[in-house]
C-alpha positions as CSV (number, residue, x, y, z in Angstrom):
1,M,-2.4,-24.6,-18.1
2,K,-3.3,-21.4,-16.2
3,A,-3.7,-18.2,-18.1
4,D,-3.0,-16.0,-15.1
5,A,0.1,-17.9,-13.9
6,A,2.5,-15.1,-14.9
7,E,0.6,-12.4,-13.1
8,P,1.2,-12.3,-9.3
9,R,-1.7,-11.8,-6.9
10,C,-1.2,-8.8,-4.7
11,H,-2.8,-8.1,-1.2
12,E,-2.1,-5.3,1.2
13,F,-2.5,-5.4,5.0
14,Y,-2.1,-2.7,7.7
15,F,-1.1,-3.6,11.3
16,A,-2.2,-0.5,13.3
17,D,-0.6,-1.7,16.6
18,L,2.8,-2.0,14.8
19,D,2.2,1.0,12.4
20,T,3.3,-1.3,9.6
21,L,1.9,-1.6,6.1
22,V,2.5,-5.0,4.4
23,Q,2.1,-6.0,0.8
24,V,2.0,-9.7,-0.2
25,R,2.7,-10.8,-3.7
26,S,2.2,-14.5,-4.5
27,S,3.0,-16.4,-7.7
28,D,3.4,-20.1,-8.4
29,D,7.0,-20.3,-7.3
30,F,7.4,-17.9,-4.4
31,V,5.8,-15.3,-2.1
32,S,7.3,-11.9,-1.5
33,V,6.3,-9.9,1.5
34,H,7.2,-6.1,1.5
35,A,6.9,-4.4,4.8
36,T,7.3,-0.7,5.6
37,R,9.0,-1.3,8.9
38,D,11.0,-4.2,10.5
39,T,8.5,-4.8,13.3
40,F,7.9,-8.6,12.9
41,S,9.9,-11.2,14.8
42,T,10.8,-14.4,12.9
43,H,8.1,-16.3,14.8
44,R,5.5,-13.7,13.9
45,K,6.6,-13.7,10.2
46,E,6.1,-17.5,10.1
47,S,2.7,-17.1,11.8
48,F,1.7,-14.5,9.3
49,V,2.6,-16.7,6.4
50,H,0.7,-19.6,8.0
51,E,-2.3,-17.3,8.5
52,L,-2.1,-16.2,4.8
53,A,-2.2,-19.8,3.7
54,A,-5.0,-20.7,6.0
55,E,-7.1,-17.8,4.8
56,G,-6.5,-18.6,1.1
57,F,-4.4,-15.6,0.2
58,I,-1.5,-17.9,-0.8
59,D,-1.2,-21.6,-1.6
60,D,-2.0,-24.1,1.1
61,E,1.5,-25.6,0.9
62,F,2.8,-22.5,2.9
63,R,1.0,-23.7,6.0
64,W,4.1,-25.6,7.0
65,F,6.6,-23.0,5.9
66,S,9.6,-22.3,8.2
67,F,12.4,-19.8,7.8
68,A,14.6,-22.3,9.6
69,D,14.2,-25.0,6.9
70,P,17.5,-25.2,4.9
71,F,15.7,-26.6,1.8
72,P,12.2,-25.2,1.6
73,V,9.8,-26.5,-1.0
74,R,8.4,-23.0,-1.5
75,H,10.3,-19.8,-0.9
76,V,9.1,-16.7,1.0
77,R,11.1,-13.5,0.6
78,W,10.6,-10.9,3.3
79,L,11.8,-7.4,2.4
80,V,11.6,-4.1,4.4
81,D,11.3,-1.3,1.8
82,L,9.1,1.6,0.8
83,S,9.5,1.3,-3.0
84,W,6.0,-0.2,-3.5
85,L,4.5,2.9,-1.9
86,A,5.4,5.3,-4.7
87,I,2.7,7.7,-5.8
88,S,2.0,7.6,-9.5
89,P,2.7,10.7,-11.5
90,G,-0.8,10.8,-12.9
91,L,-2.3,11.0,-9.4
92,T,0.2,13.7,-8.4
93,A,-0.8,15.7,-11.5
94,S,-4.6,15.4,-10.9
95,T,-4.1,16.4,-7.3
96,R,-2.1,19.4,-8.3
97,R,-4.8,20.5,-10.8
98,F,-7.5,20.1,-8.2
99,M,-5.6,22.2,-5.6
100,L,-4.8,24.9,-8.1
101,R,-8.5,25.1,-9.0
102,L,-9.5,25.1,-5.4
103,L,-7.1,27.9,-4.4
104,G,-8.0,29.9,-7.5
105,G,-11.7,29.7,-6.7
106,A,-11.0,30.6,-3.1
107,A,-9.0,33.7,-4.2
108,L,-11.8,34.8,-6.6
109,L,-14.4,34.4,-3.9
110,W,-12.2,36.4,-1.4
111,L,-11.8,39.1,-4.0
112,A,-15.5,39.2,-4.7
113,L,-16.3,39.5,-1.0
114,M,-13.7,42.2,-0.5
115,T,-15.1,44.2,-3.5
116,A,-18.6,43.8,-2.1
117,L,-17.5,44.9,1.3
118,L,-15.7,48.0,0.0
119,L,-18.6,49.0,-2.3
120,R,-21.0,48.7,0.6
121,S,-18.8,50.7,3.0
122,T,-18.6,53.6,0.5
123,R,-22.4,54.1,0.4
């Protein structure tokens, strides 16, 4: 009995020549592939699944996977969506705080420099 059987493994890949980000989630029953763009042909999708199996990212049984198989032993679901790229609210809040501090500090520095410039020019 595996303790981590319910938790899917997740891997992300970037294909620069296709400008496509791919996330692979594998569990015991199936593999889901989320791509940001529909840039893979059916043959390339099968090759990618075979490469994932050969490299150990997913189970070895996927080495012989085919989308043309009417009754596959294991299932691969290929989706084109951007939902997995959502930015977390915590990250957005911390970025906003950082930028407000940065802009506030820059404004104070500018004000101090302008004050020094004006005081120097009146002498």
